[in-house]
Each structure stands twice: as structure tokens, then as C-alpha cells.
A tleap script that builds the chain and sets N, CA, C and O, in Angstrom:
source leaprc.protein.ff14SB
mol = sequence {
  NMET THR LYS GLU GLU GLU ILE MET ASP PHE
  LEU HIE GLN LYS VAL PHE ASP PRO VAL LEU
  GLN SER LYS THR ALA SER GLU SER VAL LYS
  LYS GLY ILE ARG TYR THR VAL ILE ARG LEU
  ASN GLU ARG ASN ALA GLU ALA MET ILE LYS
  TYR PHE TRP SER ALA ILE VAL GLY THR GLU
  LYS SER THR LYS PHE ALA LYS LEU MET LYS
  GLU GLN GLY PHE ASN ARG PHE GLU GLU VAL
  ILE ASP GLU PHE ARG ASP ARG PHE ASP ASN
  ASN TRP ILE ASN CLYS
}
set mol.1.N position { 16.556 -3.762 22.370 }
set mol.1.CA position { 15.914 -4.435 21.259 }
set mol.1.C position { 16.926 -4.544 20.114 }
set mol.1.O position { 17.579 -3.562 19.763 }
set mol.2.N position { 17.050 -5.726 19.543 }
set mol.2.CA position { 17.958 -5.912 18.413 }
set mol.2.C position { 17.357 -5.282 17.158 }
set mol.2.O position { 16.169 -4.962 17.121 }
set mol.3.N position { 18.178 -5.110 16.149 }
set mol.3.CA position { 17.689 -4.580 14.872 }
set mol.3.C position { 16.632 -5.509 14.272 }
set mol.3.O position { 15.629 -5.050 13.725 }
set mol.4.N position { 16.865 -6.806 14.377 }
set mol.4.CA position { 15.899 -7.775 13.862 }
set mol.4.C position { 14.556 -7.637 14.578 }
set mol.4.O position { 13.497 -7.663 13.950 }
set mol.5.N position { 14.617 -7.491 15.901 }
set mol.5.CA position { 13.382 -7.325 16.679 }
set mol.5.C position { 12.666 -6.029 16.309 }
set mol.5.O position { 11.437 -5.988 16.258 }
set mol.6.N position { 13.423 -4.990 16.057 }
set mol.6.CA position { 12.822 -3.706 15.692 }
set mol.6.C position { 12.091 -3.803 14.349 }
set mol.6.O position { 10.980 -3.293 14.203 }
set mol.7.N position { 12.713 -4.452 13.381 }
set mol.7.CA position { 12.067 -4.640 12.077 }
set mol.7.C position { 10.806 -5.476 12.237 }
set mol.7.O position { 9.748 -5.122 11.715 }
set mol.8.N position { 10.920 -6.580 12.956 }
set mol.8.CA position { 9.759 -7.457 13.115 }
set mol.8.C position { 8.647 -6.775 13.905 }
set mol.8.O position { 7.470 -6.970 13.604 }
set mol.9.N position { 9.001 -5.985 14.903 }
set mol.9.CA position { 7.992 -5.256 15.666 }
set mol.9.C position { 7.224 -4.301 14.744 }
set mol.9.O position { 5.997 -4.224 14.799 }
set mol.10.N position { 7.949 -3.590 13.914 }
set mol.10.CA position { 7.328 -2.682 12.954 }
set mol.10.C position { 6.377 -3.438 12.022 }
set mol.10.O position { 5.225 -3.040 11.847 }
set mol.11.N position { 6.865 -4.529 11.427 }
set mol.11.CA position { 6.043 -5.280 10.470 }
set mol.11.C position { 4.861 -5.965 11.148 }
set mol.11.O position { 3.785 -6.071 10.558 }
set mol.12.N position { 5.052 -6.428 12.376 }
set mol.12.CA position { 3.921 -7.018 13.100 }
set mol.12.C position { 2.832 -5.971 13.326 }
set mol.12.O position { 1.652 -6.243 13.104 }
set mol.13.N position { 3.222 -4.787 13.763 }
set mol.13.CA position { 2.233 -3.736 14.029 }
set mol.13.C position { 1.522 -3.287 12.761 }
set mol.13.O position { 0.303 -3.116 12.754 }
set mol.14.N position { 2.280 -3.098 11.695 }
set mol.14.CA position { 1.740 -2.475 10.488 }
set mol.14.C position { 1.103 -3.456 9.508 }
set mol.14.O position { 0.156 -3.102 8.805 }
set mol.15.N position { 1.616 -4.690 9.457 }
set mol.15.CA position { 1.168 -5.629 8.419 }
set mol.15.C position { 0.692 -6.961 8.990 }
set mol.15.O position { -0.430 -7.380 8.706 }
set mol.16.N position { 1.504 -7.623 9.775 }
set mol.16.CA position { 1.230 -9.012 10.150 }
set mol.16.C position { 0.080 -9.181 11.143 }
set mol.16.O position { -0.852 -9.943 10.884 }
set mol.17.N position { 0.138 -8.481 12.273 }
set mol.17.CA position { -0.853 -8.709 13.331 }
set mol.17.C position { -2.292 -8.386 12.932 }
set mol.17.O position { -3.203 -9.123 13.309 }
set mol.18.N position { -2.525 -7.309 12.181 }
set mol.18.CA position { -3.921 -7.077 11.762 }
set mol.18.C position { -4.515 -8.256 10.988 }
set mol.18.O position { -5.705 -8.542 11.113 }
set mol.19.N position { -3.698 -8.932 10.199 }
set mol.19.CA position { -4.171 -10.112 9.461 }
set mol.19.C position { -4.343 -11.284 10.414 }
set mol.19.O position { -5.393 -11.925 10.433 }
set mol.20.N position { -3.317 -11.562 11.200 }
set mol.20.CA position { -3.345 -12.736 12.073 }
set mol.20.C position { -4.436 -12.651 13.135 }
set mol.20.O position { -4.942 -13.680 13.583 }
set mol.21.N position { -4.802 -11.446 13.540 }
set mol.21.CA position { -5.831 -11.264 14.562 }
set mol.21.C position { -7.230 -11.077 13.972 }
set mol.21.O position { -8.210 -10.969 14.708 }
set mol.22.N position { -7.314 -11.041 12.663 }
set mol.22.CA position { -8.595 -10.798 11.995 }
set mol.22.C position { -9.477 -12.043 11.985 }
set mol.22.O position { -9.001 -13.165 11.815 }
set mol.23.N position { -10.766 -11.812 12.171 }
set mol.23.CA position { -11.735 -12.904 12.054 }
set mol.23.C position { -12.216 -13.048 10.619 }
set mol.23.O position { -12.866 -14.035 10.274 }
set mol.24.N position { -11.895 -12.062 9.777 }
set mol.24.CA position { -12.369 -12.095 8.392 }
set mol.24.C position { -11.291 -12.469 7.381 }
set mol.24.O position { -11.609 -12.779 6.233 }
set mol.25.N position { -10.031 -12.445 7.784 }
set mol.25.CA position { -8.950 -12.803 6.854 }
set mol.25.C position { -9.076 -14.265 6.455 }
set mol.25.O position { -9.374 -15.126 7.282 }
set mol.26.N position { -8.846 -14.528 5.188 }
set mol.26.CA position { -8.906 -15.916 4.722 }
set mol.26.C position { -7.740 -16.706 5.301 }
set mol.26.O position { -6.710 -16.144 5.673 }
set mol.27.N position { -7.922 -18.009 5.369 }
set mol.27.CA position { -6.854 -18.871 5.887 }
set mol.27.C position { -5.627 -18.802 4.984 }
set mol.27.O position { -4.501 -18.908 5.472 }
set mol.28.N position { -5.820 -18.627 3.686 }
set mol.28.CA position { -4.667 -18.554 2.782 }
set mol.28.C position { -3.839 -17.294 3.043 }
set mol.28.O position { -2.613 -17.332 2.942 }
set mol.29.N position { -4.490 -16.186 3.375 }
set mol.29.CA position { -3.747 -14.969 3.699 }
set mol.29.C position { -3.025 -15.142 5.032 }
set mol.29.O position { -1.861 -14.761 5.156 }
set mol.30.N position { -3.693 -15.707 6.021 }
set mol.30.CA position { -3.041 -15.948 7.312 }
set mol.30.C position { -1.849 -16.893 7.156 }
set mol.30.O position { -0.798 -16.679 7.761 }
set mol.31.N position { -2.016 -17.923 6.353 }
set mol.31.CA position { -0.925 -18.876 6.118 }
set mol.31.C position { 0.259 -18.174 5.451 }
set mol.31.O position { 1.410 -18.408 5.818 }
set mol.32.N position { -0.027 -17.319 4.476 }
set mol.32.CA position { 1.033 -16.572 3.801 }
set mol.32.C position { 1.774 -15.646 4.744 }
set mol.32.O position { 2.994 -15.509 4.659 }
set mol.33.N position { 1.040 -15.010 5.643 }
set mol.33.CA position { 1.668 -14.128 6.632 }
set mol.33.C position { 2.547 -14.946 7.574 }
set mol.33.O position { 3.677 -14.553 7.864 }
set mol.34.N position { 2.039 -16.072 8.049 }
set mol.34.CA position { 2.845 -16.922 8.953 }
set mol.34.C position { 4.124 -17.388 8.254 }
set mol.34.O position { 5.191 -17.417 8.867 }
set mol.35.N position { 4.018 -17.750 6.988 }
set mol.35.CA position { 5.186 -18.170 6.208 }
set mol.35.C position { 6.191 -17.019 6.093 }
set mol.35.O position { 7.395 -17.221 6.248 }
set mol.36.N position { 5.692 -15.821 5.823 }
set mol.36.CA position { 6.566 -14.655 5.704 }
set mol.36.C position { 7.283 -14.379 7.018 }
set mol.36.O position { 8.475 -14.071 7.016 }
set mol.37.N position { 6.579 -14.483 8.133 }
set mol.37.CA position { 7.189 -14.277 9.449 }
set mol.37.C position { 8.309 -15.295 9.670 }
set mol.37.O position { 9.396 -14.936 10.125 }
set mol.38.N position { 8.048 -16.546 9.354 }
set mol.38.CA position { 9.070 -17.592 9.511 }
set mol.38.C position { 10.295 -17.266 8.669 }
set mol.38.O position { 11.426 -17.345 9.149 }
set mol.39.N position { 10.067 -16.902 7.418 }
set mol.39.CA position { 11.192 -16.592 6.519 }
set mol.39.C position { 12.001 -15.402 7.032 }
set mol.39.O position { 13.232 -15.431 7.004 }
set mol.40.N position { 11.328 -14.372 7.492 }
set mol.40.CA position { 12.041 -13.206 8.013 }
set mol.40.C position { 12.830 -13.555 9.266 }
set mol.40.O position { 13.948 -13.071 9.443 }
set mol.41.N position { 12.269 -14.383 10.136 }
set mol.41.CA position { 12.963 -14.760 11.373 }
set mol.41.C position { 14.219 -15.581 11.122 }
set mol.41.O position { 15.038 -15.739 12.027 }
set mol.42.N position { 14.386 -16.102 9.927 }
set mol.42.CA position { 15.590 -16.854 9.565 }
set mol.42.C position { 16.737 -15.935 9.142 }
set mol.42.O position { 17.840 -16.411 8.871 }
set mol.43.N position { 16.490 -14.638 9.083 }
set mol.43.CA position { 17.447 -13.698 8.518 }
set mol.43.C position { 17.957 -12.699 9.558 }
set mol.43.O position { 17.340 -12.473 10.598 }
set mol.44.N position { 19.116 -12.111 9.227 }
set mol.44.CA position { 19.598 -10.994 10.031 }
set mol.44.C position { 18.937 -9.720 9.508 }
set mol.44.O position { 18.220 -9.758 8.508 }
set mol.45.N position { 19.171 -8.598 10.175 }
set mol.45.CA position { 18.475 -7.351 9.842 }
set mol.45.C position { 18.703 -6.934 8.390 }
set mol.45.O position { 17.758 -6.545 7.702 }
set mol.46.N position { 19.929 -7.010 7.928 }
set mol.46.CA position { 20.222 -6.603 6.551 }
set mol.46.C position { 19.474 -7.483 5.553 }
set mol.46.O position { 18.926 -6.982 4.572 }
set mol.47.N position { 19.452 -8.775 5.799 }
set mol.47.CA position { 18.736 -9.701 4.914 }
set mol.47.C position { 17.220 -9.507 5.007 }
set mol.47.O position { 16.508 -9.706 4.023 }
set mol.48.N position { 16.727 -9.120 6.188 }
set mol.48.CA position { 15.293 -8.815 6.323 }
set mol.48.C position { 14.905 -7.649 5.420 }
set mol.48.O position { 13.868 -7.676 4.758 }
set mol.49.N position { 15.755 -6.627 5.405 }
set mol.49.CA position { 15.484 -5.457 4.574 }
set mol.49.C position { 15.500 -5.848 3.098 }
set mol.49.O position { 14.642 -5.412 2.330 }
set mol.50.N position { 16.459 -6.656 2.707 }
set mol.50.CA position { 16.508 -7.125 1.312 }
set mol.50.C position { 15.268 -7.946 0.972 }
set mol.50.O position { 14.731 -7.825 -0.130 }
set mol.51.N position { 14.813 -8.768 1.892 }
set mol.51.CA position { 13.601 -9.572 1.687 }
set mol.51.C position { 12.401 -8.652 1.473 }
set mol.51.O position { 11.590 -8.884 0.576 }
set mol.52.N position { 12.290 -7.614 2.292 }
set mol.52.CA position { 11.200 -6.645 2.160 }
set mol.52.C position { 11.200 -6.057 0.755 }
set mol.52.O position { 10.165 -6.037 0.090 }
set mol.53.N position { 12.365 -5.575 0.297 }
set mol.53.CA position { 12.430 -4.943 -1.025 }
set mol.53.C position { 12.176 -5.948 -2.137 }
set mol.53.O position { 11.567 -5.602 -3.149 }
set mol.54.N position { 12.623 -7.167 -1.972 }
set mol.54.CA position { 12.334 -8.204 -2.977 }
set mol.54.C position { 10.844 -8.474 -3.069 }
set mol.54.O position { 10.314 -8.695 -4.157 }
set mol.55.N position { 10.171 -8.457 -1.934 }
set mol.55.CA position { 8.721 -8.677 -1.926 }
set mol.55.C position { 7.999 -7.533 -2.628 }
set mol.55.O position { 6.981 -7.755 -3.283 }
set mol.56.N position { 8.510 -6.323 -2.499 }
set mol.56.CA position { 7.911 -5.163 -3.168 }
set mol.56.C position { 8.063 -5.305 -4.678 }
set mol.56.O position { 7.107 -5.099 -5.425 }
set mol.57.N position { 9.261 -5.656 -5.122 }
set mol.57.CA position { 9.504 -5.839 -6.554 }
set mol.57.C position { 8.608 -6.952 -7.067 }
set mol.57.O position { 7.997 -6.839 -8.129 }
set mol.58.N position { 8.543 -8.016 -6.303 }
set mol.58.CA position { 7.564 -9.062 -6.560 }
set mol.58.C position { 8.005 -10.181 -7.478 }
set mol.58.O position { 8.747 -9.999 -8.443 }
set mol.59.N position { 7.508 -11.340 -7.122 }
set mol.59.CA position { 7.566 -12.514 -7.970 }
set mol.59.C position { 6.117 -12.801 -8.338 }
set mol.59.O position { 5.207 -12.160 -7.813 }
set mol.60.N position { 5.901 -13.732 -9.211 }
set mol.60.CA position { 4.522 -14.060 -9.573 }
set mol.60.C position { 3.716 -14.440 -8.329 }
set mol.60.O position { 2.569 -14.025 -8.167 }
set mol.61.N position { 4.335 -15.233 -7.460 }
set mol.61.CA position { 3.648 -15.678 -6.244 }
set mol.61.C position { 3.383 -14.516 -5.287 }
set mol.61.O position { 2.285 -14.391 -4.746 }
set mol.62.N position { 4.392 -13.666 -5.081 }
set mol.62.CA position { 4.227 -12.576 -4.113 }
set mol.62.C position { 3.256 -11.507 -4.603 }
set mol.62.O position { 2.543 -10.912 -3.795 }
set mol.63.N position { 3.212 -11.253 -5.901 }
set mol.63.CA position { 2.269 -10.250 -6.397 }
set mol.63.C position { 0.835 -10.748 -6.295 }
set mol.63.O position { -0.069 -9.958 -6.022 }
set mol.64.N position { 0.609 -12.027 -6.507 }
set mol.64.CA position { -0.737 -12.589 -6.326 }
set mol.64.C position { -1.153 -12.503 -4.861 }
set mol.64.O position { -2.300 -12.184 -4.549 }
set mol.65.N position { -0.211 -12.791 -3.967 }
set mol.65.CA position { -0.499 -12.727 -2.534 }
set mol.65.C position { -0.809 -11.290 -2.114 }
set mol.65.O position { -1.754 -11.054 -1.362 }
set mol.66.N position { -0.023 -10.339 -2.594 }
set mol.66.CA position { -0.257 -8.930 -2.263 }
set mol.66.C position { -1.628 -8.479 -2.763 }
set mol.66.O position { -2.326 -7.728 -2.082 }
set mol.67.N position { -2.005 -8.932 -3.934 }
set mol.67.CA position { -3.320 -8.586 -4.480 }
set mol.67.C position { -4.432 -9.152 -3.595 }
set mol.67.O position { -5.425 -8.473 -3.332 }
set mol.68.N position { -4.266 -10.383 -3.141 }
set mol.68.CA position { -5.248 -11.015 -2.264 }
set mol.68.C position { -5.367 -10.253 -0.937 }
set mol.68.O position { -6.472 -10.047 -0.435 }
set mol.69.N position { -4.236 -9.840 -0.377 }
set mol.69.CA position { -4.266 -9.050 0.863 }
set mol.69.C position { -5.033 -7.750 0.649 }
set mol.69.O position { -5.851 -7.358 1.480 }
set mol.70.N position { -4.763 -7.088 -0.468 }
set mol.70.CA position { -5.440 -5.821 -0.766 }
set mol.70.C position { -6.940 -6.034 -0.930 }
set mol.70.O position { -7.741 -5.249 -0.422 }
set mol.71.N position { -7.319 -7.096 -1.640 }
set mol.71.CA position { -8.735 -7.400 -1.846 }
set mol.71.C position { -9.459 -7.625 -0.521 }
set mol.71.O position { -10.645 -7.321 -0.393 }
set mol.72.N position { -8.733 -8.162 0.467 }
set mol.72.CA position { -9.337 -8.426 1.774 }
set mol.72.C position { -9.206 -7.229 2.721 }
set mol.72.O position { -9.614 -7.302 3.880 }
set mol.73.N position { -8.635 -6.130 2.224 }
set mol.73.CA position { -8.592 -4.885 2.980 }
set mol.73.C position { -7.442 -4.722 3.949 }
set mol.73.O position { -7.530 -3.926 4.884 }
set mol.74.N position { -6.356 -5.466 3.742 }
set mol.74.CA position { -5.224 -5.393 4.664 }
set mol.74.C position { -4.064 -4.603 4.077 }
set mol.74.O position { -3.885 -4.542 2.860 }
set mol.75.N position { -3.275 -3.994 4.973 }
set mol.75.CA position { -2.048 -3.335 4.549 }
set mol.75.C position { -1.068 -4.380 4.059 }
set mol.75.O position { -0.937 -5.467 4.621 }
set mol.76.N position { -0.389 -4.010 2.994 }
set mol.76.CA position { 0.679 -4.843 2.450 }
set mol.76.C position { 1.992 -4.104 2.663 }
set mol.76.O position { 1.995 -2.979 3.162 }
set mol.77.N position { 3.103 -4.719 2.291 }
set mol.77.CA position { 4.387 -4.029 2.374 }
set mol.77.C position { 4.310 -2.709 1.603 }
set mol.77.O position { 4.892 -1.708 2.018 }
set mol.78.N position { 3.586 -2.714 0.477 }
set mol.78.CA position { 3.484 -1.518 -0.352 }
set mol.78.C position { 2.886 -0.332 0.402 }
set mol.78.O position { 3.259 0.813 0.143 }
set mol.79.N position { 1.973 -0.586 1.324 }
set mol.79.CA position { 1.350 0.500 2.077 }
set mol.79.C position { 2.267 1.095 3.145 }
set mol.79.O position { 2.019 2.208 3.609 }
set mol.80.N position { 3.290 0.399 3.533 }
set mol.80.CA position { 4.194 0.910 4.573 }
set mol.80.C position { 5.580 1.225 4.018 }
set mol.80.O position { 6.526 1.427 4.778 }
set mol.81.N position { 5.697 1.266 2.697 }
set mol.81.CA position { 6.998 1.417 2.045 }
set mol.81.C position { 7.721 2.701 2.461 }
set mol.81.O position { 8.917 2.668 2.754 }
set mol.82.N position { 7.011 3.824 2.490 }
set mol.82.CA position { 7.668 5.091 2.825 }
set mol.82.C position { 8.193 5.090 4.256 }
set mol.82.O position { 9.331 5.487 4.507 }
set mol.83.N position { 7.366 4.645 5.184 }
set mol.83.CA position { 7.788 4.600 6.587 }
set mol.83.C position { 8.933 3.606 6.783 }
set mol.83.O position { 9.869 3.880 7.535 }
set mol.84.N position { 8.864 2.454 6.110 }
set mol.84.CA position { 9.927 1.449 6.202 }
set mol.84.C position { 11.241 2.026 5.675 }
set mol.84.O position { 12.281 1.903 6.321 }
set mol.85.N position { 11.187 2.654 4.499 }
set mol.85.CA position { 12.396 3.218 3.881 }
set mol.85.C position { 13.016 4.285 4.781 }
set mol.85.O position { 14.233 4.311 4.964 }
set mol.86.N position { 12.186 5.163 5.343 }
set mol.86.CA position { 12.704 6.224 6.212 }
set mol.86.C position { 13.293 5.672 7.507 }
set mol.86.O position { 14.309 6.168 7.995 }
set mol.87.N position { 12.667 4.671 8.044 }
set mol.87.CA position { 13.088 4.143 9.350 }
set mol.87.C position { 14.283 3.195 9.251 }
set mol.87.O position { 15.189 3.251 10.083 }
set mol.88.N position { 14.289 2.330 8.243 }
set mol.88.CA position { 15.321 1.290 8.146 }
set mol.88.C position { 16.256 1.560 6.972 }
set mol.88.O position { 16.422 0.723 6.084 }
set mol.89.N position { 16.859 2.738 6.986 }
set mol.89.CA position { 17.761 3.127 5.903 }
set mol.89.C position { 19.195 2.679 6.203 }
set mol.89.O position { 19.449 2.004 7.201 }
set mol.90.N position { 20.124 3.061 5.329 }
set mol.90.CA position { 21.524 2.653 5.500 }
set mol.90.C position { 22.126 3.191 6.791 }
set mol.90.O position { 22.922 2.507 7.433 }
set mol.91.N position { 21.757 4.405 7.176 }
set mol.91.CA position { 22.278 4.953 8.439 }
set mol.91.C position { 21.852 4.100 9.621 }
set mol.91.O position { 22.645 3.847 10.528 }
set mol.92.N position { 20.602 3.657 9.611 }
set mol.92.CA position { 20.089 2.828 10.701 }
set mol.92.C position { 20.802 1.472 10.740 }
set mol.92.O position { 21.209 1.013 11.807 }
set mol.93.N position { 20.948 0.842 9.588 }
set mol.93.CA position { 21.552 -0.500 9.552 }
set mol.93.C position { 23.028 -0.446 9.965 }
set mol.93.O position { 23.556 -1.417 10.508 }
set mol.94.N position { 23.689 0.678 9.709 }
set mol.94.CA position { 25.120 0.795 10.011 }
set mol.94.C position { 25.415 1.339 11.404 }
set mol.94.O position { 26.581 1.523 11.753 }
set mol.95.N position { 24.382 1.599 12.207 }
set mol.95.CA position { 24.596 2.095 13.587 }
set mol.95.C position { 25.257 1.038 14.429 }
set mol.95.O position { 25.517 1.264 15.610 }
savepdb mol mol.pdb
quit
């Protein structure tokens, strides 16, 4: 498994798939998740990690989206931050 696949597998399990497989998630949340997946797939592992941290810091658009995800009861990047940081640290990226 490549580093990119490992990151995406983690995010699919923890954040993306619960939304995409939900019958209750709004279409706007599903659309946002699909867009995020596309954007991440355009990047290498190091850029994926930077994208994750940028999303945590937030832009006006990303913070509104994160709030909407939370309101609908889904995990956001913020809920998996500790596990992401521990798993995809500098030692991992430099292996």
C-alpha cells in the first residue's frame, strides 16, 4: 500500500465513508466529502497531510462545512486529529 493509499484508507474509514454511506447525510455534506476526496487524490502523501492541517486551521468555507458535518452527527477531521497526528508524523512520511 502506498503512503497516499494509507492516508486515504484512514480518512475513508474515519470520516468519508460514514457520510457517503449514510441515508441521513444531506446532499451538500456528501458533495463536500466527494470534493475533498477528489482534491486529496490529486496530491502526494506530504501534500495530503498539509491539506489535512489546512482544513483543521480552516477557511471560512471549510469551517462552515465542518460545522454542518458536526450538526449532522458525523466525524470531522477535528475528531480524528490525535490519531492522524500520531500515525502520519514526520517519521512516517520520511520512511
